[in-house]
N, C-alpha and C positions, 0 to 999 in steps of 0.2 A: 219219421217223415223224411223222405229222401230229398235231399237238396242237391242241386246241380250247379255247376259253373263252367259251362263251355265258354262262358264269358260272364262278366259281372252283371250284364243285363239279364242273362238267362237265370241267374240266381234270383234276381228281383221278380222275374216272371213266375217262377214256381212258388215263391212266397205269396204272390198275389193269388195264384190259383188256389192255394191251400188255405188262404185266410182272407179272401176277397172282402167279406163282410165283417171280418174279425178285427182287422187293424183299424177300423173306424174309431175304436175306442182309445187309441193312443195318438191321435192327431190333434193338431191345434189349428183351427180355421180362423183366418183373420176376420175381424168384424166387418170389414168392407166387402167381403166376398162370400158367396154362398157355400163354396167348396174349395178345398185346396188340392185334392187329387182324387182319383177314383177310389182309392182305398181309405180316404180319410174324409168322408163327406160330412161328418158332424163333429162338434167339439164336445168331448166328454166332460162330465162334471168334475172329474178329478184333476183336470188341468185348466179349467176355466178360471179367468181372473175373478178375484173376490172384490167386491165393492163394499167399502166400509162407510156407512152413514154416521155422521157425528151424532152422538146421543145427546149432546148438549141442548139441541133444539127441542127435545122432549122434556127438559127439566122444568120444574115449576118453581124453583128457588134459585137465587143467585149463588148460594153456597154450593148447591148441587151442580150448577152449571160450571163453576170453576173446577170442581173435582172431575166431572165427566169430560170437560174439554181437555184436561190434561191427559186423560186416557185416550181420547179420540185423536189426539195429536201424535200418539205413539205410532211407530211404524208397524205395518201389518205383520202378522206372524210369518215365520220362515217358510211355511207351506203355501203362502199366497204367491201368485204370480205378479211380479212388479210390472208397472206400465212399460218399462223399457226392457222387457224380458229377452227379446230377440238379440239385443246388443250384448247380453250376458253369455250367449251361446257362441263362444269364440275359441273353442278348443282347437289347437293346432297340432297336438301330438298326444300320444298316450303311452305310458310305460307298461311293460308286462305286469309289474306289481299292481298298477291301477286296474288292469284287466282281471287279475286274480281277485282283487278286492271287490270288483263289480260282481264276479261270480259268487263270492261269499255273501254279498248283500242279497243277490237273487235267491240264494238258498235260505237266507234268513226270512225273507218275506214269504217264500213258498211254504216253509216249514211252520212258521209262527205268526205271520202277518195276515193282511187282507187277502193276499193271494191264496192262502190255505182256505179261508172262508169261501172264496168264490169257487175253488176246485171242489170243495165238499158239496156245494150247491149243485154243481154239474153232476157229481156222482149220485146225488139224491134224485136227480131227474130219472135216471135208469131204475133206481129202486122204487120209485113211485109209479113209473109207467114203463113197463117192459118193452113197449113198442116205441120208445123215444128214439128218434133217428140218430144213428151214429154220427153222421156228418154234422148235424146241428151241434151235438155235444163237442165234437172235435173242434169245430170252429170257435166255440166258447172257450175251450181249453187254450187254443192258440191266442185268443184275445187276452186271456188272463196272463199268459206268458209274456205277450208283447206289452201289455200295460205295465207289468212289473219291470220289464227291461227299460221301458221309456222312463219310468220314475227313477231308476238307478242311474242311467246314463245322463239324465238331466242334471243330477247333482255333480257330475263330472264335467259339465260345461257343454253338453250336447243338446240339441233340440229334442223335445219329447215327441218325435214323430218318425216317420220312415226315413226322412233325410238324416235325421240324427242318428238313427240305427245304422244306416249305410256308412256315414262318416266314422262312427265309432268302430265299426267292423273293419273299415279300410285302414284306419290308423293303427288299430290293434294288430292287424295282419302285417303291416309294415314294421311295427315294433318287434314282433315275434321273429321276424327274419334274422334279426341280430341277436336274439336271445339264445341261451343255451338250450340244448335238447331237453334237459330236465324241466326247465321252465315251460317250454313248448308243451311238453306232455302233461304237466300239471294243469295247464289251462284247458287242454283238450279233455282230460278226465273230469275236470270240474264242470265244463259245459255238458258233457255226456251225462253225468250223474244228476245235474239239475233238471235236464230234460226228462230223465227217467223218474225223478221225483214228481214232476208234473203229470206225467202219464199215469203213475201209480195212484196219485190222489184223485185225478179226474175220473178214472174208470174203476176206482175201488179195487185195485189189484196190489195190495201191499207186498206181495211176494216177488214183484218184479226185480227189485234191487238185490234181494237176497239170492234170487235165482242166478243172477249174473255172477255172483261171488261163488256159489256152489258149483254151478255148471261150467264156469269159465266163459271167456268171451268168444264170440264168433270170429273165426279166422277171416282175414281179408280175402282169401281165395274163395271161401264159401259165400261171403257177403257179395262179392262180385258176381259169382254164378247165379245167386238168387236174384240180384237186381237185373241181370241180363235177361232172365226169364220174365221178370216183371215188365221190362221195357218191350220185349217181344209181344207180350199180351196187350200192352198199351197200344201197340201199333197193329193189332189185329183188325182186318177190314170191317168186321162186324161192330167192333167197339168204336172205330172212327165214324162209321156210318150212323150208329146210334147217337153219338154226340152231335153230328151234323144235323140229323133230323130233329133232335130236341131243341137245338139252338137256331133252327132255320127261321122261325117266326119271331120277330122282335116284339117285345112288350112295351117299347118306348111309345108314349103317346104323342110326343112331339120331338123336336130337334134340340131341346134345351140340354145343357150339361147335366142337369139333375136326372132327366129322363134317360140319358145315355149311360149314366152311372148305374142306374137301376138295372138297365138291360145287361150291362157288362157284368155286374154282380151276379145276376141270374145265370149268365153263361158260365161264370166261374164255379158256381154251385153245381150246375149240371155236370161240368167236367169232374168235379170232386166226387159227386154221387156215382158217376160211371166208373171212376177210378176205384172206389171202395167196393162197390157192388159187383161190377162186371169184371174187373181185373183181379181183385184179391179174393172175393168171397163167393163167386158164382161157380158152380160146377160146370165144367166144359166137356161136352161130348161124352157124358156118362162117367167121367172121372171125378176125382175129389177137386175141391177148390184149391187155389194156388197156395193159400196159407197152410192148408192141410198137407198138400204135396211137399211143402218145404219143411214140415215137421213142427209147426207151431200150434197146431190144434184147430178147432172149428170156430167159425163165426167171428163175432166181434172180439172175443178174448184172444183168439189166435192172431188177429190183425194187430191188436195192441202189443202182444208179445213180440211179434215180428218187428214192429217199429222200435221197440225197446232194444232188441238185440242189434239192430242195424245202426243204432245211435253210436256204437263204437267206431263205425267207419263212415260217418255221415260226410266227412270231408274228403273221402278218397276220390282222386281225380277220375279214375276210370268209371266208378259208380256214377259220378255226377255227369260224365259224358253219356253214359248209357241212358239215364233218366232224362237228361236234358234234351237229347235228340228226340226221344219219344214224346216228351211233354210238348215240344214245339209242334209236332204233328197233331196232337190232341187239341191244342189251342187254336191251331189253324182250322181244324175241322169245325171248331165251335164258332168260326167266323169272327175271331178276335183279330183286330188289326195289330200285328206284331210290331211294326215299326212305330206306330202311334203309342202303343203300350210301353215300349222301351223309352220313349221320349217323355213318358208321363203325361201324355195328352189324352189318353183314352179314358 
Protein backbone atom coordinates (compact mmCIF):
# COMPACT_ATOMS: atom_id res chain seq x y z
CA UNK A 1 0.00 0.00 0.00
CA UNK A 2 1.62 3.13 -1.11
CA UNK A 3 1.78 5.83 1.54
CA UNK A 4 2.60 9.39 0.75
CA UNK A 5 3.72 12.44 2.67
CA UNK A 6 3.84 15.62 0.73
CA UNK A 7 2.79 16.74 4.19
CA UNK A 8 1.81 14.98 7.40
CA UNK A 9 -1.82 15.64 6.62
CA UNK A 10 -1.42 13.96 3.25
CA UNK A 11 -0.23 10.80 4.95
CA UNK A 12 -3.33 10.85 7.11
CA UNK A 13 -5.53 11.30 4.05
CA UNK A 14 -4.30 8.27 2.18
CA UNK A 15 -4.57 6.14 5.29
CA UNK A 16 -8.18 7.30 5.58
CA UNK A 17 -8.85 6.46 1.97
CA UNK A 18 -7.41 2.99 2.21
CA UNK A 19 -8.93 2.15 5.57
CA UNK A 20 -11.88 4.47 5.99
CA UNK A 21 -14.14 1.82 7.49
CA UNK A 22 -11.27 -0.20 8.85
CA UNK A 23 -9.83 1.89 11.56
CA UNK A 24 -13.22 2.04 13.20
CA UNK A 25 -12.02 -0.92 15.20
CA UNK A 26 -9.11 0.74 16.95
CA UNK A 27 -10.82 3.88 18.21
CA UNK A 28 -12.09 4.77 21.60
CA UNK A 29 -15.26 6.85 21.61
CA UNK A 30 -16.12 8.81 24.75
CA UNK A 31 -19.34 7.73 26.40
CA UNK A 32 -20.67 11.27 26.19
CA UNK A 33 -20.46 11.48 22.41
CA UNK A 34 -21.66 9.36 19.55
CA UNK A 35 -18.46 9.54 17.54
CA UNK A 36 -14.89 10.71 17.86
CA UNK A 37 -13.94 11.11 14.20
CA UNK A 38 -14.92 9.86 10.79
CA UNK A 39 -12.62 6.93 11.01
CA UNK A 40 -13.56 5.91 14.50
CA UNK A 41 -17.34 5.91 14.76
CA UNK A 42 -17.68 2.94 17.07
CA UNK A 43 -15.97 1.65 20.16
CA UNK A 44 -14.70 -1.89 19.62
CA UNK A 45 -15.11 -4.51 22.25
CA UNK A 46 -11.38 -5.04 22.58
CA UNK A 47 -10.85 -1.58 24.08
CA UNK A 48 -14.16 -0.96 25.83
CA UNK A 49 -14.07 -0.47 29.58
CA UNK A 50 -14.99 -3.52 31.60
CA UNK A 51 -17.43 -3.05 34.45
CA UNK A 52 -17.09 -5.47 37.31
CA UNK A 53 -20.16 -6.09 39.45
CA UNK A 54 -19.53 -7.27 42.97
CA UNK A 55 -20.48 -10.90 43.29
CA UNK A 56 -21.10 -10.51 46.99
CA UNK A 57 -24.67 -9.34 46.39
CA UNK A 58 -25.47 -12.75 44.94
CA UNK A 59 -24.11 -14.69 47.89
CA UNK A 60 -26.56 -16.59 50.08
CA UNK A 61 -24.35 -16.90 53.15
CA UNK A 62 -22.24 -14.52 55.19
CA UNK A 63 -19.17 -16.71 54.84
CA UNK A 64 -19.52 -16.70 51.09
CA UNK A 65 -20.03 -12.94 51.17
CA UNK A 66 -16.78 -12.37 52.99
CA UNK A 67 -14.83 -14.46 50.49
CA UNK A 68 -16.46 -12.97 47.42
CA UNK A 69 -16.18 -9.42 48.68
CA UNK A 70 -12.46 -9.88 49.07
CA UNK A 71 -12.23 -10.86 45.41
CA UNK A 72 -14.56 -8.12 44.20
CA UNK A 73 -12.39 -5.56 45.95
CA UNK A 74 -9.38 -6.63 43.93
CA UNK A 75 -8.26 -4.37 41.06
CA UNK A 76 -9.44 -5.26 37.56
CA UNK A 77 -7.13 -7.39 35.43
CA UNK A 78 -4.36 -5.59 33.51
CA UNK A 79 -6.30 -5.90 30.24
CA UNK A 80 -9.18 -3.80 31.56
CA UNK A 81 -9.30 -0.09 30.78
CA UNK A 82 -9.18 1.91 34.05
CA UNK A 83 -11.59 4.83 34.60
CA UNK A 84 -8.78 7.40 34.26
CA UNK A 85 -7.30 5.74 31.18
CA UNK A 86 -6.82 8.96 29.22
CA UNK A 87 -4.59 10.36 31.95
CA UNK A 88 -2.28 7.38 31.50
CA UNK A 89 -1.58 8.12 27.83
CA UNK A 90 1.10 10.73 28.43
CA UNK A 91 4.08 9.52 26.43
CA UNK A 92 6.36 12.43 25.53
CA UNK A 93 9.17 10.57 23.77
CA UNK A 94 10.09 7.22 22.29
CA UNK A 95 13.47 5.57 21.99
CA UNK A 96 14.51 3.62 18.87
CA UNK A 97 14.82 0.54 21.09
CA UNK A 98 11.16 0.92 22.09
CA UNK A 99 10.23 1.21 18.42
CA UNK A 100 12.07 -2.01 17.63
CA UNK A 101 10.38 -3.67 20.59
CA UNK A 102 6.98 -2.55 19.30
CA UNK A 103 7.73 -4.11 15.91
CA UNK A 104 8.74 -7.36 17.61
CA UNK A 105 5.46 -7.33 19.54
CA UNK A 106 3.53 -6.73 16.31
CA UNK A 107 5.23 -9.74 14.75
CA UNK A 108 4.42 -11.87 17.80
CA UNK A 109 0.70 -11.11 17.63
CA UNK A 110 0.59 -11.51 13.84
CA UNK A 111 2.44 -14.83 13.90
CA UNK A 112 0.94 -16.39 17.00
CA UNK A 113 -1.82 -14.28 18.50
CA UNK A 114 -5.29 -12.99 17.80
CA UNK A 115 -4.00 -11.13 14.75
CA UNK A 116 -3.09 -14.44 13.13
CA UNK A 117 -6.57 -15.83 13.75
CA UNK A 118 -8.23 -12.78 12.20
CA UNK A 119 -6.00 -12.88 9.14
CA UNK A 120 -6.76 -16.57 8.67
CA UNK A 121 -10.48 -15.78 8.71
CA UNK A 122 -9.91 -13.17 5.99
CA UNK A 123 -8.05 -15.72 3.88
CA UNK A 124 -10.88 -18.21 4.41
CA UNK A 125 -13.37 -15.75 2.90
CA UNK A 126 -11.69 -16.11 -0.48
CA UNK A 127 -11.44 -19.87 -0.11
CA UNK A 128 -15.17 -20.12 0.66
CA UNK A 129 -16.29 -17.58 -1.93
CA UNK A 130 -14.16 -16.98 -4.99
CA UNK A 131 -16.15 -13.80 -5.69
CA UNK A 132 -15.37 -12.26 -2.31
CA UNK A 133 -14.47 -8.58 -3.05
CA UNK A 134 -10.77 -7.79 -2.81
CA UNK A 135 -11.40 -4.33 -1.33
CA UNK A 136 -13.53 -5.75 1.47
CA UNK A 137 -10.83 -8.22 2.48
CA UNK A 138 -8.13 -5.55 2.11
CA UNK A 139 -10.05 -3.32 4.51
CA UNK A 140 -10.35 -6.13 7.03
CA UNK A 141 -6.63 -6.81 6.72
CA UNK A 142 -5.78 -3.18 7.45
CA UNK A 143 -8.24 -3.21 10.34
CA UNK A 144 -6.42 -6.18 11.87
CA UNK A 145 -3.07 -4.48 11.38
CA UNK A 146 -4.28 -1.26 13.01
CA UNK A 147 -5.98 -3.06 15.89
CA UNK A 148 -2.73 -4.86 16.64
CA UNK A 149 -0.75 -1.64 16.41
CA UNK A 150 -3.22 0.14 18.70
CA UNK A 151 -2.85 -2.59 21.30
CA UNK A 152 0.95 -2.52 21.18
CA UNK A 153 1.39 1.25 21.38
CA UNK A 154 -1.18 1.57 24.17
CA UNK A 155 1.20 -0.44 26.35
CA UNK A 156 3.87 2.17 25.57
CA UNK A 157 1.65 5.00 26.80
CA UNK A 158 -0.17 6.03 23.61
CA UNK A 159 -3.91 6.25 23.08
CA UNK A 160 -5.28 3.21 21.20
CA UNK A 161 -6.66 5.27 18.33
CA UNK A 162 -5.53 7.29 15.32
CA UNK A 163 -4.26 10.14 17.46
CA UNK A 164 -2.12 7.69 19.38
CA UNK A 165 -0.73 6.16 16.19
CA UNK A 166 0.06 9.62 14.83
CA UNK A 167 1.88 10.65 18.01
CA UNK A 168 3.76 7.35 18.16
CA UNK A 169 4.88 7.76 14.54
CA UNK A 170 5.89 11.37 15.08
CA UNK A 171 7.96 10.65 18.17
CA UNK A 172 9.58 7.59 16.60
CA UNK A 173 10.52 9.62 13.52
CA UNK A 174 12.09 12.31 15.72
CA UNK A 175 14.00 9.67 17.65
CA UNK A 176 15.30 7.98 14.51
CA UNK A 177 16.82 11.23 13.24
CA UNK A 178 19.41 10.91 16.00
CA UNK A 179 19.82 7.14 15.71
CA UNK A 180 22.60 5.39 13.85
CA UNK A 181 22.00 4.31 10.22
CA UNK A 182 22.09 0.70 11.37
CA UNK A 183 19.25 1.23 13.85
CA UNK A 184 17.25 3.16 11.27
CA UNK A 185 17.57 0.32 8.79
CA UNK A 186 16.67 -2.28 11.42
CA UNK A 187 13.40 -0.51 12.10
CA UNK A 188 12.62 -0.04 8.40
CA UNK A 189 13.22 -3.73 7.67
CA UNK A 190 11.17 -4.78 10.70
CA UNK A 191 8.21 -2.69 9.54
CA UNK A 192 8.52 -3.99 5.98
CA UNK A 193 8.66 -7.62 7.06
CA UNK A 194 5.70 -7.24 9.44
CA UNK A 195 3.62 -5.75 6.63
CA UNK A 196 4.57 -8.62 4.33
CA UNK A 197 3.58 -11.13 6.99
CA UNK A 198 0.16 -9.50 7.18
CA UNK A 199 -0.26 -9.58 3.39
CA UNK A 200 0.91 -13.19 3.22
CA UNK A 201 -1.52 -14.40 5.89
CA UNK A 202 -4.57 -12.39 4.78
CA UNK A 203 -4.31 -13.44 1.15
CA UNK A 204 -2.91 -16.94 1.66
CA UNK A 205 0.35 -16.28 -0.19
CA UNK A 206 3.00 -17.87 2.04
CA UNK A 207 5.60 -17.51 -0.71
CA UNK A 208 5.70 -13.68 -0.49
CA UNK A 209 8.43 -13.46 2.12
CA UNK A 210 10.58 -16.19 0.57
CA UNK A 211 10.26 -14.62 -2.86
CA UNK A 212 11.72 -11.36 -1.61
CA UNK A 213 14.73 -13.29 -0.32
CA UNK A 214 15.32 -15.37 -3.42
CA UNK A 215 14.57 -12.72 -6.04
CA UNK A 216 16.04 -9.79 -4.14
CA UNK A 217 14.47 -6.45 -3.37
CA UNK A 218 13.05 -4.06 -5.92
CA UNK A 219 15.47 -1.20 -6.66
CA UNK A 220 14.36 2.28 -5.68
CA UNK A 221 14.63 3.40 -9.31
CA UNK A 222 12.29 0.63 -10.46
CA UNK A 223 9.90 1.34 -7.60
CA UNK A 224 9.77 5.03 -8.50
CA UNK A 225 9.13 4.29 -12.15
CA UNK A 226 6.31 1.92 -11.23
CA UNK A 227 4.62 4.36 -8.91
CA UNK A 228 4.97 7.14 -11.46
CA UNK A 229 2.95 4.99 -13.86
CA UNK A 230 0.42 4.31 -11.11
CA UNK A 231 0.07 8.03 -10.37
CA UNK A 232 -0.51 8.81 -14.05
CA UNK A 233 -3.21 6.14 -14.27
CA UNK A 234 -4.83 7.55 -11.11
CA UNK A 235 -5.11 10.94 -12.80
CA UNK A 236 -6.53 9.58 -16.03
CA UNK A 237 -9.60 11.69 -16.95
CA UNK A 238 -11.75 8.55 -17.25
CA UNK A 239 -10.77 7.44 -13.73
CA UNK A 240 -11.46 10.88 -12.21
CA UNK A 241 -14.77 11.12 -14.04
CA UNK A 242 -15.85 7.69 -12.83
CA UNK A 243 -15.08 8.60 -9.21
CA UNK A 244 -16.96 11.89 -9.53
CA UNK A 245 -19.99 10.18 -11.03
CA UNK A 246 -20.16 7.42 -8.42
CA UNK A 247 -19.81 9.92 -5.58
CA UNK A 248 -22.08 12.62 -6.99
CA UNK A 249 -25.21 11.45 -5.18
CA UNK A 250 -25.06 11.64 -1.40
CA UNK A 251 -26.54 8.80 0.63
CA UNK A 252 -26.79 10.94 3.77
CA UNK A 253 -30.40 11.03 4.97
CA UNK A 254 -29.86 14.16 7.05
CA UNK A 255 -27.15 16.56 8.24
CA UNK A 256 -26.25 14.64 11.38
CA UNK A 257 -22.58 13.78 12.00
CA UNK A 258 -23.42 10.09 11.77
CA UNK A 259 -25.06 10.46 8.35
CA UNK A 260 -22.12 12.49 7.08
CA UNK A 261 -19.72 9.82 8.30
CA UNK A 262 -21.61 7.11 6.44
CA UNK A 263 -21.51 9.16 3.25
CA UNK A 264 -17.82 9.92 3.61
CA UNK A 265 -17.01 6.28 4.30
CA UNK A 266 -18.91 5.34 1.15
CA UNK A 267 -16.88 7.82 -0.89
CA UNK A 268 -13.65 6.43 0.50
CA UNK A 269 -14.73 2.93 -0.48
CA UNK A 270 -15.61 4.14 -3.97
CA UNK A 271 -12.15 5.65 -4.36
CA UNK A 272 -10.48 2.46 -3.20
CA UNK A 273 -12.59 0.28 -5.48
CA UNK A 274 -11.72 2.45 -8.47
CA UNK A 275 -8.05 2.44 -7.46
CA UNK A 276 -7.88 -1.34 -7.35
CA UNK A 277 -10.10 -2.20 -10.31
CA UNK A 278 -9.53 0.68 -12.76
CA UNK A 279 -5.96 1.68 -11.93
CA UNK A 280 -4.27 -1.64 -11.18
CA UNK A 281 -6.36 -4.51 -12.56
CA UNK A 282 -8.29 -3.33 -15.63
CA UNK A 283 -6.89 -3.75 -19.13
CA UNK A 284 -6.56 -0.40 -20.87
CA UNK A 285 -7.05 0.04 -24.62
CA UNK A 286 -6.46 -3.58 -25.43
CA UNK A 287 -3.25 -3.83 -23.42
CA UNK A 288 -2.64 -5.84 -20.27
CA UNK A 289 -3.46 -4.54 -16.79
CA UNK A 290 -0.96 -2.37 -14.95
CA UNK A 291 0.11 -5.14 -12.56
CA UNK A 292 0.75 -7.43 -15.54
CA UNK A 293 2.64 -4.72 -17.39
CA UNK A 294 4.88 -4.22 -14.36
CA UNK A 295 5.64 -7.94 -14.14
CA UNK A 296 3.65 -9.06 -11.10
CA UNK A 297 1.15 -11.37 -12.75
CA UNK A 298 -2.60 -11.22 -13.19
CA UNK A 299 -5.49 -10.18 -11.03
CA UNK A 300 -5.64 -10.13 -7.27
CA UNK A 301 -2.48 -12.13 -6.75
CA UNK A 302 -0.52 -9.77 -8.98
CA UNK A 303 -1.84 -6.79 -7.02
CA UNK A 304 -0.80 -8.31 -3.68
CA UNK A 305 2.66 -9.20 -4.99
CA UNK A 306 3.15 -5.66 -6.21
CA UNK A 307 2.19 -4.21 -2.81
CA UNK A 308 4.61 -6.62 -1.13
CA UNK A 309 7.48 -5.62 -3.42
CA UNK A 310 6.82 -1.91 -2.93
CA UNK A 311 6.93 -2.28 0.86
CA UNK A 312 10.72 -2.00 0.59
CA UNK A 313 10.36 1.64 -0.49
CA UNK A 314 7.11 2.74 1.15
CA UNK A 315 8.84 5.70 2.79
CA UNK A 316 10.63 6.98 -0.32
CA UNK A 317 9.93 10.74 -0.62
CA UNK A 318 9.61 10.77 -4.40
CA UNK A 319 7.14 7.89 -4.38
CA UNK A 320 5.05 9.57 -1.70
CA UNK A 321 5.09 12.76 -3.75
CA UNK A 322 3.86 10.94 -6.88
CA UNK A 323 1.04 9.14 -5.12
CA UNK A 324 0.19 12.03 -2.83
CA UNK A 325 -0.52 14.45 -5.67
CA UNK A 326 -2.58 11.86 -7.56
CA UNK A 327 -4.56 10.88 -4.47
CA UNK A 328 -5.43 14.50 -3.80
CA UNK A 329 -7.06 14.68 -7.23
CA UNK A 330 -8.98 11.46 -6.68
CA UNK A 331 -10.32 12.59 -3.32
CA UNK A 332 -11.28 15.96 -4.74
CA UNK A 333 -13.13 14.22 -7.57
CA UNK A 334 -14.98 12.23 -4.93
CA UNK A 335 -16.29 15.49 -3.48
CA UNK A 336 -14.39 15.14 -0.23
CA UNK A 337 -13.72 18.41 1.58
CA UNK A 338 -9.96 18.26 1.85
CA UNK A 339 -9.61 21.11 4.32
CA UNK A 340 -12.22 19.67 6.67
CA UNK A 341 -10.68 16.22 6.33
CA UNK A 342 -7.26 17.50 7.33
CA UNK A 343 -8.77 19.17 10.38
CA UNK A 344 -10.51 15.96 11.34
CA UNK A 345 -13.93 17.54 10.99
CA UNK A 346 -15.18 15.50 8.05
